[in-house]
C-alpha positions as semicolon CSV with decimal commas, in nm:
position;residue;x (nm);y (nm);z (nm)
1;M;-11,626;-10,900;-4,012
2;K;-11,516;-10,833;-3,654
3;W;-11,391;-10,490;-3,761
4;W;-11,727;-10,414;-3,921
5;F;-11,940;-10,510;-3,622
6;K;-11,717;-10,304;-3,391
7;R;-11,794;-9,987;-3,588
8;Q;-12,051;-9,739;-3,457
9;L;-12,393;-9,753;-3,623
10;Y;-12,348;-9,412;-3,788
11;T;-12,016;-9,527;-3,931
12;Q;-12,182;-9,835;-4,076
13;I;-12,464;-9,623;-4,222
14;A;-12,218;-9,379;-4,379
15;I;-12,011;-9,659;-4,532
16;C;-12,318;-9,843;-4,663
17;A;-12,458;-9,519;-4,805
18;L;-12,132;-9,465;-4,997
19;I;-12,140;-9,824;-5,118
20;G;-12,501;-9,771;-5,224
21;I;-12,404;-9,463;-5,425
22;V;-12,125;-9,657;-5,600
23;L;-12,353;-9,952;-5,674
24;G;-12,623;-9,719;-5,804
25;L;-12,381;-9,549;-6,041
26;M;-12,245;-9,886;-6,160
27;L;-12,577;-10,069;-6,199
28;G;-12,799;-9,784;-6,312
29;P;-13,165;-9,892;-6,343
30;K;-13,064;-10,251;-6,255
31;A;-13,008;-10,131;-5,898
32;A;-13,387;-10,162;-5,858
33;T;-13,328;-10,532;-5,785
34;L;-13,204;-10,427;-5,440
35;K;-13,517;-10,225;-5,364
36;P;-13,707;-10,507;-5,180
37;I;-13,442;-10,504;-4,907
38;G;-13,500;-10,135;-4,857
39;D;-13,876;-10,182;-4,865
40;I;-13,850;-10,425;-4,573
41;F;-13,654;-10,166;-4,377
42;I;-13,917;-9,898;-4,450
43;S;-14,194;-10,137;-4,340
44;L;-14,019;-10,199;-4,010
45;L;-13,987;-9,824;-3,955
46;Q;-14,359;-9,784;-4,021
47;F;-14,425;-10,063;-3,771
48;L;-14,239;-9,863;-3,503
49;V;-14,401;-9,526;-3,559
50;V;-14,725;-9,553;-3,359
51;P;-14,620;-9,748;-3,045
52;L;-14,283;-9,573;-3,019
53;T;-14,438;-9,226;-3,031
54;F;-14,727;-9,316;-2,799
55;F;-14,528;-9,480;-2,519
56;C;-14,213;-9,264;-2,534
57;L;-14,412;-8,940;-2,514
58;I;-14,613;-9,063;-2,215
59;A;-14,301;-9,194;-2,041
60;G;-14,114;-8,871;-2,112
61;I;-14,387;-8,659;-1,952
62;T;-14,414;-8,882;-1,644
63;K;-14,038;-8,849;-1,584
64;M;-14,120;-8,510;-1,435
65;E;-14,243;-8,697;-1,124
66;D;-14,411;-8,470;-0,863
67;I;-14,481;-8,128;-1,014
68;R;-14,511;-7,963;-0,672
69;A;-14,173;-8,092;-0,556
70;V;-13,992;-7,953;-0,858
71;R;-14,203;-7,642;-0,918
72;S;-13,930;-7,382;-0,872
73;V;-13,675;-7,560;-1,090
74;G;-13,902;-7,773;-1,306
75;G;-14,134;-7,487;-1,396
76;R;-13,852;-7,266;-1,514
77;I;-13,663;-7,533;-1,704
78;G;-13,987;-7,665;-1,854
79;V;-14,078;-7,325;-1,994
80;Y;-13,721;-7,288;-2,123
81;F;-13,730;-7,628;-2,299
82;I;-14,065;-7,555;-2,464
83;C;-13,969;-7,203;-2,575
84;T;-13,628;-7,300;-2,714
85;S;-13,768;-7,603;-2,897
86;L;-14,036;-7,388;-3,058
87;L;-13,777;-7,124;-3,141
88;A;-13,536;-7,380;-3,287
89;T;-13,805;-7,529;-3,510
90;A;-13,915;-7,183;-3,625
91;V;-13,555;-7,095;-3,715
92;G;-13,523;-7,422;-3,909
93;V;-13,844;-7,351;-4,102
94;L;-13,741;-6,990;-4,172
95;I;-13,394;-7,075;-4,302
96;A;-13,538;-7,359;-4,510
97;F;-13,783;-7,111;-4,665
98;I;-13,494;-6,883;-4,757
99;I;-13,270;-7,154;-4,907
100;N;-13,566;-7,365;-5,029
101;P;-13,403;-7,708;-5,066
102;G;-13,605;-7,925;-5,303
103;K;-13,794;-7,631;-5,457
104;G;-13,900;-7,697;-5,815
105;T;-13,785;-8,058;-5,809
106;V;-14,118;-8,239;-5,784
107;G;-14,086;-8,586;-5,934
108;L;-13,727;-8,655;-5,826
109;L;-13,862;-8,908;-5,576
110;D;-14,131;-9,160;-5,658
111;S;-14,439;-9,122;-5,440
112;S;-14,618;-9,427;-5,303
113;Q;-14,919;-9,210;-5,226
114;K;-15,068;-8,898;-5,381
115;V;-15,047;-8,573;-5,187
116;E;-15,354;-8,368;-5,260
117;N;-15,292;-8,009;-5,361
118;V;-15,560;-7,841;-5,148
119;E;-15,582;-7,534;-4,928
120;F;-15,636;-7,639;-4,568
121;S;-15,874;-7,461;-4,331
122;F;-15,672;-7,351;-4,029
123;I;-15,962;-7,398;-3,785
124;N;-16,062;-7,735;-3,929
125;Q;-15,705;-7,855;-3,919
126;I;-15,666;-7,757;-3,552
127;V;-15,993;-7,938;-3,471
128;G;-15,864;-8,240;-3,662
129;W;-15,561;-8,265;-3,434
130;F;-15,777;-8,384;-3,144
131;P;-15,880;-8,751;-3,137
132;S;-16,234;-8,877;-3,097
133;N;-16,118;-9,239;-3,104
134;I;-15,757;-9,320;-3,013
135;V;-15,784;-9,675;-3,152
136;K;-15,904;-9,538;-3,487
137;A;-15,621;-9,282;-3,484
138;M;-15,368;-9,561;-3,432
139;A;-15,524;-9,780;-3,700
140;E;-15,511;-9,491;-3,949
141;T;-15,164;-9,378;-3,831
142;N;-15,302;-9,030;-3,759
143;M;-14,989;-8,915;-3,580
144;L;-15,110;-8,572;-3,470
145;Q;-15,408;-8,726;-3,291
146;I;-15,182;-8,989;-3,135
147;I;-14,943;-8,718;-3,015
148;I;-15,224;-8,512;-2,861
149;A;-15,366;-8,821;-2,690
150;S;-15,022;-8,912;-2,555
151;I;-14,978;-8,564;-2,406
152;I;-15,320;-8,576;-2,240
153;I;-15,256;-8,920;-2,092
154;G;-14,904;-8,827;-1,978
155;V;-15,019;-8,510;-1,803
156;A;-15,305;-8,697;-1,635
157;L;-15,066;-8,963;-1,506
158;L;-14,834;-8,692;-1,379
159;V;-15,115;-8,519;-1,189
160;L;-15,241;-8,845;-1,037
161;G;-14,892;-8,921;-0,904
162;D;-14,827;-9,235;-0,699
163;S;-15,187;-9,355;-0,719
164;V;-15,115;-9,465;-1,076
165;S;-14,757;-9,580;-1,024
166;G;-14,842;-9,909;-1,195
167;L;-14,958;-9,733;-1,510
168;K;-14,652;-9,505;-1,507
169;K;-14,430;-9,810;-1,472
170;L;-14,617;-9,977;-1,759
171;A;-14,563;-9,670;-1,978
172;K;-14,193;-9,662;-1,895
173;E;-14,146;-10,035;-1,955
174;S;-14,343;-10,013;-2,280
175;A;-14,124;-9,724;-2,392
176;D;-13,814;-9,927;-2,302
177;L;-13,951;-10,218;-2,505
178;M;-14,011;-10,001;-2,811
179;I;-13,667;-9,843;-2,779
180;K;-13,510;-10,190;-2,771
181;I;-13,709;-10,297;-3,079
182;T;-13,596;-9,973;-3,244
183;E;-13,236;-10,068;-3,170
184;F;-13,296;-10,406;-3,337
185;V;-13,434;-10,236;-3,646
186;M;-13,149;-9,986;-3,652
187;Y;-12,896;-10,271;-3,651
188;I;-13,016;-10,367;-4,000
189;S;-13,059;-10,007;-4,114
190;P;-12,719;-9,984;-4,291
191;Y;-12,819;-10,263;-4,529
192;G;-13,168;-10,127;-4,593
193;I;-13,021;-9,783;-4,656
194;L;-12,757;-9,932;-4,889
195;A;-13,031;-10,089;-5,100
196;L;-13,249;-9,777;-5,107
197;V;-12,961;-9,540;-5,183
198;A;-12,837;-9,770;-5,462
199;N;-13,185;-9,775;-5,615
200;M;-13,223;-9,397;-5,590
201;T;-12,875;-9,324;-5,725
202;G;-12,939;-9,552;-6,019
203;T;-13,261;-9,373;-6,108
204;L;-13,230;-9,013;-5,983
205;G;-12,898;-8,873;-6,105
206;S;-12,705;-8,576;-5,969
207;K;-12,985;-8,321;-5,930
208;M;-13,104;-8,477;-5,604
209;L;-12,751;-8,461;-5,464
210;A;-12,749;-8,084;-5,521
211;E;-13,076;-8,051;-5,330
212;V;-12,935;-8,260;-5,044
213;G;-12,640;-8,021;-5,030
214;R;-12,879;-7,728;-4,996
215;F;-13,062;-7,916;-4,720
216;I;-12,738;-7,964;-4,524
217;L;-12,652;-7,597;-4,575
218;A;-12,992;-7,484;-4,444
219;D;-12,967;-7,716;-4,145
220;Y;-12,625;-7,590;-4,037
221;I;-12,709;-7,223;-4,089
222;A;-13,011;-7,266;-3,862
223;L;-12,799;-7,446;-3,600
224;I;-12,538;-7,169;-3,609
225;I;-12,809;-6,907;-3,552
226;V;-12,940;-7,096;-3,247
227;L;-12,587;-7,151;-3,109
228;G;-12,443;-6,813;-3,196
229;V;-12,738;-6,578;-3,147
230;F;-13,014;-6,711;-2,924
231;Y;-12,816;-6,899;-2,659
232;P;-12,581;-6,602;-2,606
233;I;-12,886;-6,376;-2,562
234;F;-13,020;-6,610;-2,294
235;I;-12,685;-6,619;-2,111
236;K;-12,636;-6,241;-2,135
237;F;-12,984;-6,119;-2,044
238;L;-13,150;-6,403;-1,851
239;A;-12,851;-6,550;-1,667
240;R;-12,664;-6,217;-1,666
241;K;-12,330;-6,388;-1,723
242;N;-12,037;-6,343;-1,961
243;V;-12,111;-6,525;-2,285
244;F;-11,752;-6,599;-2,390
245;R;-11,673;-6,738;-2,045
246;F;-11,980;-6,960;-2,066
247;Y;-11,873;-7,114;-2,396
248;R;-11,519;-7,154;-2,266
249;N;-11,649;-7,331;-1,955
250;I;-11,871;-7,576;-2,142
251;S;-11,613;-7,655;-2,415
252;P;-11,529;-8,003;-2,274
253;A;-11,893;-8,111;-2,303
254;V;-11,925;-7,959;-2,650
255;L;-11,623;-8,154;-2,774
256;V;-11,759;-8,481;-2,635
257;A;-12,101;-8,409;-2,787
258;A;-11,949;-8,345;-3,130
259;S;-11,737;-8,661;-3,118
260;T;-12,001;-8,901;-2,979
261;T;-12,318;-8,748;-3,136
262;S;-12,501;-8,867;-2,825
263;S;-12,658;-8,642;-2,562
264;N;-12,683;-8,935;-2,320
265;A;-12,317;-9,029;-2,365
266;T;-12,222;-8,665;-2,302
267;L;-12,437;-8,639;-1,987
268;P;-12,162;-8,734;-1,734
269;V;-11,931;-8,470;-1,885
270;S;-12,211;-8,211;-1,889
271;M;-12,282;-8,274;-1,520
272;R;-11,914;-8,240;-1,431
273;V;-11,893;-7,917;-1,634
274;A;-12,199;-7,778;-1,455
275;D;-12,043;-7,858;-1,119
276;K;-11,674;-7,775;-1,170
277;N;-11,684;-7,506;-1,440
278;L;-12,018;-7,332;-1,402
279;G;-12,061;-7,350;-1,024
280;I;-12,414;-7,492;-1,035
281;P;-12,535;-7,702;-0,737
282;E;-12,622;-8,068;-0,786
283;K;-12,985;-8,021;-0,683
284;I;-13,030;-7,811;-0,998
285;Y;-12,810;-7,977;-1,261
286;G;-12,896;-8,323;-1,125
287;F;-13,254;-8,255;-1,233
288;T;-13,223;-8,030;-1,538
289;L;-12,944;-8,205;-1,728
290;P;-13,084;-8,563;-1,724
291;L;-13,427;-8,422;-1,809
292;G;-13,276;-8,209;-2,085
293;A;-13,089;-8,507;-2,231
294;T;-13,427;-8,680;-2,246
295;V;-13,669;-8,412;-2,369
296;N;-13,472;-8,106;-2,483
297;M;-13,354;-8,162;-2,839
298;D;-13,312;-7,821;-3,001
299;G;-13,085;-7,963;-3,270
300;M;-13,348;-8,219;-3,362
301;A;-13,613;-7,944;-3,358
302;V;-13,408;-7,743;-3,611
303;A;-13,372;-8,048;-3,833
304;L;-13,743;-8,127;-3,822
305;G;-13,822;-7,772;-3,927
306;V;-13,585;-7,795;-4,224
307;I;-13,705;-8,144;-4,317
308;S;-14,068;-8,026;-4,316
309;V;-13,999;-7,761;-4,580
310;F;-13,763;-7,987;-4,775
311;A;-14,022;-8,266;-4,793
312;A;-14,305;-8,023;-4,875
313;N;-14,101;-7,887;-5,166
314;L;-14,009;-8,233;-5,296
315;Y;-14,365;-8,364;-5,285
316;D;-14,540;-8,039;-5,381
317;L;-14,727;-8,007;-5,053
318;P;-14,882;-7,657;-5,040
319;I;-14,729;-7,458;-4,754
320;T;-14,995;-7,244;-4,589
321;F;-15,007;-7,064;-4,254
322;S;-15,174;-7,368;-4,098
323;T;-14,906;-7,605;-4,226
324;I;-14,634;-7,375;-4,091
325;I;-14,801;-7,391;-3,749
326;Q;-14,812;-7,768;-3,788
327;F;-14,439;-7,780;-3,877
328;V;-14,348;-7,584;-3,564
329;F;-14,579;-7,788;-3,340
330;L;-14,436;-8,114;-3,472
331;G;-14,082;-7,985;-3,423
332;L;-14,161;-7,928;-3,055
333;V;-14,343;-8,254;-2,988
334;L;-14,131;-8,490;-3,198
335;S;-13,804;-8,349;-3,064
336;I;-13,934;-8,440;-2,718
337;G;-14,044;-8,781;-2,843
338;A;-13,699;-8,850;-2,991
339;A;-13,544;-8,886;-2,648
340;G;-13,330;-9,191;-2,581
341;V;-13,392;-9,351;-2,920
342;K;-13,090;-9,486;-3,105
343;G;-13,110;-9,366;-3,462
344;A;-13,361;-9,103;-3,351
345;G;-13,315;-8,889;-3,660
346;V;-13,424;-9,166;-3,897
347;V;-13,714;-9,276;-3,678
348;M;-13,846;-8,926;-3,606
349;S;-13,815;-8,834;-3,974
350;T;-14,041;-9,130;-4,046
351;V;-14,291;-9,006;-3,787
352;L;-14,277;-8,653;-3,930
353;L;-14,339;-8,761;-4,287
354;S;-14,618;-8,996;-4,178
355;T;-14,782;-8,715;-3,983
356;L;-14,767;-8,484;-4,284
357;G;-14,917;-8,755;-4,503
358;L;-14,607;-8,778;-4,723
359;P;-14,430;-9,084;-4,870
360;L;-14,127;-9,226;-4,690
361;T;-13,898;-9,231;-4,993
362;L;-13,702;-8,940;-4,843
363;V;-13,607;-9,139;-4,531
364;P;-13,302;-9,324;-4,670
365;I;-13,158;-8,997;-4,800
366;L;-13,194;-8,842;-4,456
367;A;-13,044;-9,152;-4,296
368;A;-12,744;-9,136;-4,529
369;I;-12,661;-8,774;-4,440
370;W;-12,758;-8,791;-4,071
371;P;-12,399;-8,867;-3,954
372;I;-12,295;-8,535;-4,111
373;I;-12,569;-8,318;-3,964
374;D;-12,599;-8,498;-3,629
375;I;-12,265;-8,349;-3,515
376;G;-12,429;-8,008;-3,514
377;H;-12,755;-8,142;-3,370
378;T;-12,594;-8,303;-3,065
379;T;-12,370;-8,004;-3,003
380;T;-12,678;-7,781;-3,004
381;N;-12,871;-8,020;-2,777
382;V;-12,598;-8,028;-2,512
383;T;-12,531;-7,653;-2,531
384;G;-12,903;-7,587;-2,494
385;D;-12,924;-7,806;-2,181
386;L;-12,629;-7,626;-2,019
387;T;-12,768;-7,286;-2,120
388;G;-13,102;-7,360;-1,956
389;T;-12,937;-7,498;-1,644
390;T;-12,722;-7,186;-1,613
391;V;-13,023;-6,958;-1,659
392;V;-13,225;-7,140;-1,392
393;A;-12,936;-7,148;-1,143
394;S;-12,866;-6,779;-1,195
395;Q;-13,228;-6,673;-1,158
396;L;-13,257;-6,874;-0,835
397;E;-12,928;-6,716;-0,718
398;M;-12,768;-7,059;-0,676
399;L;-12,477;-7,015;-0,917
400;D;-12,129;-6,984;-0,763
401;V;-11,980;-6,683;-0,944
402;Q;-11,628;-6,758;-0,825
403;V;-11,637;-7,104;-0,982
404;Y;-11,793;-6,964;-1,301
405;D;-11,518;-6,704;-1,341
406;Q;-11,222;-6,933;-1,268
407;S;-11,015;-7,133;-1,517
408;I;-11,190;-7,443;-1,648
409;K;-11,127;-7,771;-1,467
410;A;-11,349;-8,034;-1,631
């Protein structure tokens, strides 16, 4: 037992997912007896969705502190974070459209709610994003309205500054509380996932596994495009620096990111790399990298884009121009809201599916494969933070070229 509790959460999830698959194959339909355990886990995730999103988004925005004091750096890095997150989500959606995981497989997952096959009005849907009653939006779990309200409140608190320091502190402490509760829920996630995977394996068969493989393929192709095409373009044309030297210089941080699958755990290495290998001053990387580890999650944005199409295909949700816009918007906002949350992929997938009005029966599948895809996600997140930091430092002419061109030290 001591060995088990010393394992990382993702290791426990992976092991329990494998055990669930074995039990499902052995028990067949009888594996449904384990389903109540999984249902409890899903209920706890649903319990987290509204307060976690609301408080973490507000707290994340207020971390910017005084806009005027960080205008030169904060403005540039803010635009970079927004643009790359939108781009990453769009790439995820595009690649998912090409590979189409889940296409033609409606009925593989049982739906706890019916998804209406209707054509949405783009204008009406945009209008529907904005809340008229935040309490009603929370009661109905209308996540888009909650997200919009959180952004409005966060920006207002940021503008008001120190005069509302108590409210900003309350938002931060509330976010910390929800993150801690999320950690509690994630401690039991391996067992809930075991039960759900066992039930699904016993009832679904091998066809779903093939679709999951296509999902993983789409996710990694999109990540490779972001890492191998877009970031090099930014370094070459915005930072005006050698791309191969950049990737060589940041390699220590990339290796730590891939091995820990944690942007926060990689942060000390990223800061050392920025200082010793890239020649960036502390007044820039000391602001951009911690902020990026909190709000810039390009890897998560890619995943949310792929998940949106995957879920839409599985549940026969009609994909229109307005829903594509919604996918991209959610990729931006939820990747920001994922900051600092242990098990963020599982939790944010729950938020995404809830926002789209889809059942949560896909969540345990995503949780089971998240250890595999999160290696690429975290690597992309950390690389994106260092890319943006390099671009900002270069544009402000604060990057030490001699340090950048020398042999790596960190």
